[in-house]
C-alpha positions in Angstrom: 119.1 134.4 137.4 118.6 131.6 134.5 115.5 131.3 132.6 115.7 128.5 129.7 113.8 125.7 128.1 114.8 123.0 126.1 114.5 122.8 121.9 114.7 119.8 119.8 118.1 120.0 117.7 117.6 122.0 114.5 114.8 124.4 116.1 114.4 128.0 115.1 114.9 128.9 118.8 113.2 131.6 120.6 112.5 135.3 119.3 115.3 137.5 119.5 114.8 140.0 122.3 115.6 143.8 121.1 115.0 147.1 122.6 111.1 146.5 122.3 111.4 144.2 125.1 114.1 146.4 127.3 116.5 143.7 126.9 120.0 144.0 125.8 122.5 141.2 124.7 126.5 140.9 126.0 128.4 142.9 123.4 131.4 145.4 123.4 130.0 148.6 122.0 132.0 151.5 120.3 130.8 154.8 122.0 128.0 155.2 124.2 126.7 152.2 125.6 122.6 152.0 124.8 120.4 152.0 127.8 119.2 148.5 129.0 117.2 148.0 131.8 117.6 144.0 131.7 120.5 142.6 130.1 120.4 139.0 128.7 123.1 136.4 128.1 122.5 133.5 125.9 123.7 130.2 127.2 123.4 126.9 125.8 123.8 122.9 126.8 123.0 119.9 124.9 121.8 116.3 126.7 120.8 113.0 125.1 117.2 111.9 125.8 115.2 108.4 125.1 112.6 108.7 122.3 109.2 107.0 122.8 110.7 103.6 121.5 113.9 103.9 123.1 112.0 104.0 126.4 109.7 100.9 125.3 113.0 99.0 124.7 114.4 99.7 128.0 111.2 98.3 129.6 110.6 95.6 127.5 113.7 94.8 125.9 115.6 95.2 122.4 113.9 94.1 118.9 116.3 91.5 118.5 116.4 90.3 122.0 112.6 90.4 121.8 112.8 88.0 118.6 115.3 85.8 120.2 113.9 85.1 123.3 110.3 84.8 121.4 111.7 81.8 119.3 111.2 78.1 120.7 113.7 75.2 121.2 112.3 73.5 117.7 112.9 76.9 116.3 109.7 78.9 114.1 108.9 79.5 110.5 110.1 83.0 109.0 107.0 83.9 107.8 105.5 83.1 111.5 108.1 85.4 112.9 107.6 88.2 110.5 104.0 88.6 112.2 105.7 90.0 115.6 105.4 93.8 115.9 109.4 93.9 115.9 109.6 91.0 113.8 111.5 92.7 110.5 114.1 95.0 112.2 114.6 91.8 115.4 115.4 89.7 112.9 117.6 91.8 110.8 119.5 93.1 113.9 120.0 89.1 115.9 121.4 88.0 112.2 124.0 90.2 112.3 124.8 89.6 115.8 125.0 85.8 114.8 122.2 85.7 117.9 120.0 83.2 115.6 120.4 81.2 112.1 118.4 80.5 109.5 117.8 77.3 107.7 116.4 78.0 104.2 115.7 74.3 103.1 113.6 73.4 106.6 110.4 71.7 105.6 107.5 74.1 105.1 109.7 77.0 104.1 112.7 79.2 105.9 112.7 78.3 109.7 114.8 80.6 112.1 116.4 78.7 115.3 119.0 80.0 118.0 122.7 80.0 117.3 123.8 80.7 121.0 122.1 79.8 124.3 122.2 83.3 126.0 122.9 86.8 125.1 123.4 90.2 126.4 120.9 93.0 125.4 123.8 95.7 124.6 121.0 98.0 123.1 119.0 98.1 126.3 122.2 98.3 128.8 123.3 101.4 126.8 119.8 102.9 126.7 119.6 102.5 130.6 122.8 104.1 131.2 121.2 107.2 129.3 117.9 106.9 131.0 119.9 107.4 134.3 122.1 110.1 133.3 125.3 108.1 133.0 126.0 108.7 129.4 129.3 110.0 129.6 130.0 106.3 129.7 129.0 105.8 126.3 131.7 107.2 123.1 130.2 109.4 120.4 130.0 106.3 118.1 127.7 104.3 120.0 125.4 107.4 120.7 125.2 108.3 116.8 124.5 104.6 116.5 121.4 104.6 119.0 120.1 108.3 117.3 120.0 106.8 114.0 117.6 103.5 115.0 115.8 107.0 116.4 116.3 105.3 120.0 117.7 108.6 121.5 117.5 112.3 120.3 119.8 115.5 121.3 118.0 118.2 123.1 119.5 121.7 123.3 118.9 123.6 126.4 118.4 127.0 125.6 119.5 129.0 129.2 119.1 133.2 129.7 121.1 134.7 132.1 119.7 137.6 133.2 121.5 140.7 135.3 120.8 143.8 135.9 121.5 146.9 133.1 123.2 150.1 133.3 119.7 151.4 133.1 117.9 149.2 136.2 115.1 150.7 137.7 112.2 149.4 139.9 109.9 152.3 138.6 109.1 153.2 134.8 109.1 156.8 133.6 107.8 157.4 130.5 110.0 159.8 128.6 108.1 162.2 126.3 108.1 161.9 122.1 107.2 165.3 121.1 107.5 169.1 122.3 104.0 170.8 122.1 103.1 174.4 122.0 101.9 174.3 125.4 105.1 173.0 126.8 106.9 176.1 126.0 103.9 178.2 126.9 103.8 177.2 130.4 107.7 176.1 130.7 107.1 172.5 131.8 109.3 171.3 129.1 112.5 172.3 131.8 111.0 169.2 134.2 110.0 166.6 130.9 112.3 164.2 130.1 112.1 163.6 126.5 113.3 160.6 124.2 116.5 160.8 122.2 115.6 161.7 118.4 116.9 158.4 116.1 117.9 160.4 113.0 118.8 156.8 111.5 115.5 155.4 112.0 114.0 154.1 108.7 110.6 154.7 109.5 107.9 152.0 109.8 107.7 150.0 106.6 104.3 150.2 105.0 102.0 146.7 105.1 101.8 145.2 101.4 101.6 141.9 99.9 105.0 139.8 98.9 105.1 137.9 96.2 106.9 134.4 97.1 110.0 133.8 95.2 108.8 130.8 93.4 105.8 132.8 91.9 108.4 135.4 90.4 110.3 132.9 88.7 107.0 131.5 87.6 106.5 134.9 86.3 109.7 135.0 84.6 108.8 131.6 83.1 105.8 132.5 81.7 106.9 135.6 80.2 109.5 133.5 78.3 106.8 131.6 76.8 104.2 134.2 76.0 107.2 136.2 73.9 107.7 132.8 72.1 104.4 132.8 71.1 102.8 129.9 73.3 99.3 129.6 74.7 99.0 128.8 78.2 97.0 125.4 79.0 94.3 125.3 81.5 95.8 123.0 84.6 93.4 123.9 87.3 92.1 120.4 87.2 94.5 118.3 90.0 92.5 115.1 90.1 92.8 113.0 86.6 91.9 109.4 85.7 94.3 107.0 85.0 93.6 107.0 80.9 94.7 110.7 80.8 97.4 110.7 82.9 98.9 107.1 81.6 96.9 105.3 79.1 96.7 108.1 76.4 100.3 108.6 76.6 101.1 105.1 75.8 102.3 104.1 79.0 101.3 100.3 80.2 99.4 99.7 82.7 102.1 97.5 84.4 104.4 100.2 84.3 105.9 100.7 87.8 104.7 104.8 88.1 101.3 103.4 88.4 102.3 101.7 91.4 101.1 103.0 94.6 104.7 103.6 95.9 105.0 106.2 93.2 101.6 107.8 92.5 98.8 109.1 94.8 95.6 107.2 94.0 92.2 108.8 95.4 89.7 106.4 97.4 86.8 109.0 96.7 86.1 108.9 94.3 88.0 106.0 93.4 87.0 105.6 89.7 86.0 108.3 86.4 83.0 106.9 84.4 83.1 109.7 81.5 85.5 108.7 78.5 85.4 109.5 74.8 84.6 105.6 73.8 85.7 105.7 70.5 88.9 107.1 71.2 89.2 104.8 74.3 89.0 101.7 72.3 91.6 102.8 70.0 94.1 103.0 72.7 92.8 100.0 74.0 93.5 98.4 70.7 96.9 100.1 70.5 97.9 99.1 74.0 96.5 95.5 73.9 96.9 94.4 69.8 99.1 97.3 68.3 98.2 99.5 65.3 99.8 102.7 63.3 102.8 100.5 62.6 103.3 99.6 66.1 103.2 96.1 67.8 102.0 97.8 71.3 102.8 95.7 74.4 100.7 92.6 73.8 98.8 92.4 77.1 95.3 92.4 78.7 94.1 95.8 78.5 91.7 96.7 81.7 89.2 99.6 82.0 89.2 98.8 85.7 93.0 100.4 86.1 92.4 103.3 83.1 89.1 104.7 85.6 91.5 104.6 88.6 91.4 108.6 90.4 94.8 110.1 90.9 96.5 113.3 91.6 98.0 114.2 88.4 101.7 112.9 88.2 102.4 115.2 85.3 101.2 118.1 83.4 101.4 115.8 80.3 98.0 114.6 81.3 96.9 118.2 80.4 98.8 117.9 76.9 97.0 115.2 76.1 93.9 116.3 76.8 94.6 119.3 75.0 96.2 117.8 71.5 92.7 115.2 71.8 90.7 118.6 71.4 92.7 119.8 68.6 92.3 116.5 66.8 88.4 117.1 66.9 88.6 119.9 64.8 87.7 120.1 61.2 91.1 121.4 60.0 94.4 120.8 61.6 96.1 124.3 62.8 99.5 124.1 64.0 99.7 125.2 68.0 102.0 126.0 70.8 100.7 125.0 74.6 102.4 125.7 77.7 102.0 125.0 80.8 103.3 125.6 84.5 101.5 124.1 87.7 101.5 121.7 90.2 101.6 117.9 90.3 102.0 115.1 92.9 104.1 112.4 93.2 104.6 109.9 96.2 108.1 110.7 96.9 110.5 110.2 100.0 111.0 113.6 101.3 114.4 114.8 101.6 116.7 118.1 100.6 115.5 118.2 96.8 112.3 116.0 96.7 108.7 117.1 97.7 105.4 115.0 97.2 104.6 117.9 95.3 106.3 120.4 93.2 105.8 122.4 89.7 106.4 121.4 86.2 107.1 123.5 83.4 105.8 121.7 80.2 106.5 123.5 76.5 104.1 121.7 73.5 104.8 122.4 69.8 102.2 120.4 67.4 103.2 121.0 63.0 103.3 119.7 60.1 106.7 117.4 59.8 108.6 118.5 62.8 112.0 116.4 63.8 114.4 116.3 66.4 116.8 119.4 64.9 113.7 121.7 65.3 113.3 120.4 69.0 116.8 121.2 69.5 116.4 124.7 67.8 113.0 125.8 70.0 115.2 124.7 72.6 118.2 126.6 71.9 115.7 129.5 71.9 114.1 129.0 74.9 116.9 128.5 77.5 118.8 131.5 75.8 116.4 133.3 77.2 117.3 131.9 80.7 120.5 133.0 80.5 121.7 129.3 79.3 123.7 128.6 76.1 125.6 126.1 76.5 123.6 122.9 76.0 124.1 118.9 75.4 121.9 116.4 74.8 122.1 112.5 76.4 119.3 110.0 74.6 117.0 109.1 77.2 113.8 107.0 77.6 110.3 107.9 77.9 106.7 105.8 77.3 105.6 108.4 75.5 108.5 109.8 73.8 110.6 108.5 70.7 113.4 109.6 70.4 114.0 111.0 74.0 116.9 113.5 74.9 117.9 114.8 78.7 118.8 118.4 78.3 122.3 119.1 80.3 123.6 123.0 80.8 127.5 123.4 81.8 126.8 125.3 85.2 129.8 128.0 85.2 129.5 127.9 89.2 130.1 124.3 89.6 132.4 123.7 86.8 130.3 121.0 85.4 127.4 119.6 83.0 124.0 119.9 84.9 120.7 118.1 84.0 117.8 120.8 83.5 115.1 119.3 81.4 114.0 116.3 79.6 112.7 116.1 75.9 111.4 114.7 73.2 108.8 113.9 70.2 105.6 112.1 70.8 105.1 108.6 70.0 102.8 107.6 66.8 100.8 105.4 69.4 99.6 108.2 71.5 98.9 111.1 68.4 97.2 108.9 65.9 94.5 107.0 68.1 93.7 110.8 69.0 92.9 111.4 65.5 95.9 113.7 64.5 97.2 113.6 60.8 99.7 111.4 60.3 102.3 113.8 59.1 101.9 115.9 62.3 104.7 115.6 64.5 104.4 117.0 68.4 108.0 118.0 70.4 107.9 118.7 73.4 110.1 119.2 76.9 109.7 120.0 80.4 111.8 121.0 83.8 111.0 121.6 87.6 110.1 125.2 88.6 111.6 124.6 92.0 115.0 123.6 91.0 115.9 127.1 89.2 114.5 129.1 92.0 116.7 127.1 94.5 119.6 127.9 92.3 118.3 131.7 91.8 117.9 132.2 95.6 120.9 130.2 97.0 118.7 127.9 98.8 119.9 124.5 99.5 116.8 122.8 100.8 113.7 122.5 99.4 111.4 122.7 102.6 113.2 126.5 102.8 111.5 127.2 99.6 107.8 125.4 100.1 105.9 124.7 103.2 105.8 125.2 107.0 109.9 125.6 107.3 109.3 128.7 105.0 111.1 131.9 106.0 108.5 134.9 105.9 111.7 137.3 106.1 113.3 135.7 103.1 109.6 136.4 100.9 109.7 140.4 102.4 113.7 140.7 100.9 113.3 138.9 97.9 113.9 141.3 95.3 112.0 141.2 91.7 113.4 137.8 90.1 115.1 138.5 86.6 116.8 135.2 84.9 119.5 137.5 83.1 122.7 136.1 82.0 
């Protein structure tokens, strides 16, 4: 008797059925077979189904066919064609199929014309075969092309074939689990059926809390910073103004990182209003006119851009606040700061990128620090992680000069891999804050997720953070140690 349900490809499947459900899987056992009332054999098959977009194409035609049909004999401007719901995709596909042509020198802008009198909507015909259950007429390449266009999806149907087990019965007899003095006294134990005692049972696992692997690695990094004499910065402010996130770091207002494609801007409240105005004026001047030995960027700096609220893109915004606070003290004292907290970027989600992640940052401010001091601190920091083979590569950051990417030799991969970024904060960033001219600030940063994934052998970041996290992995993960 089959019992089944369809599952999308990649689904975790149904819960395994064990002794608690009186089910057994077909399996060859050594010794005495375990008692099972019912046995279940898992069987699976696959089939192709149309997506919602695929069903729409079967009804109305493919995007490229609809674009072709919409072009009048005298053609249509490309701008008008792109206003169609399927204009962009249909235009590209129709052009690659040579159904249409474009006259870029036409009056009024580029104009689209039909390149043939009639067409065959192959995409619609293929999807129609799938809908009719005749997908066997399509080869794998054709199916994969339709799947790539998100017109088809592969569905796995899992079925459990249920049969009677070796202990099948229409009545359930509850076995006794305890021999009592009363049973011995009245002799009733002779007629009882006792459940076999399992001497190999581990017992009930006590309920307790578990630390996520990400938090375990975070604790180790935090301990390393504290051992090196660093002070942790307050990083509980996820929302920052563009002024502290970008402008105070000498990052120009036309920088690509300030675009909505890279940064999450807030709509409510959309703007910040409270700034140290004397400091803001100095930042404006160094951006638009230059100063402190710098030519600046020579553009019209606008306070409206600086007021925009956003989800911070890096914890360096916190470092800027802390350094400005340090500069307001009567006498400068050397400091060592660190932070480990979440940042947010408008990233395309994949196996190694999420829209939010953790950034680890270290900052040292002291008199007359050099690039050699930065390399020495980095050597000490990474040696505590068990990383001793380091290389440095020149890089560019808007707020550090010089800047260096940090590479380490990975013994498992047998190659050099990037493990962080670093640099010396620019005078255009530090001097407007009011720090003394001979004070230098060195800094470095790396992510928390990447070393955690390497430590626990996780290949997809979505298995570490988010709704796809395997809780059993969290329960089973031992306390993390970053020993070499």
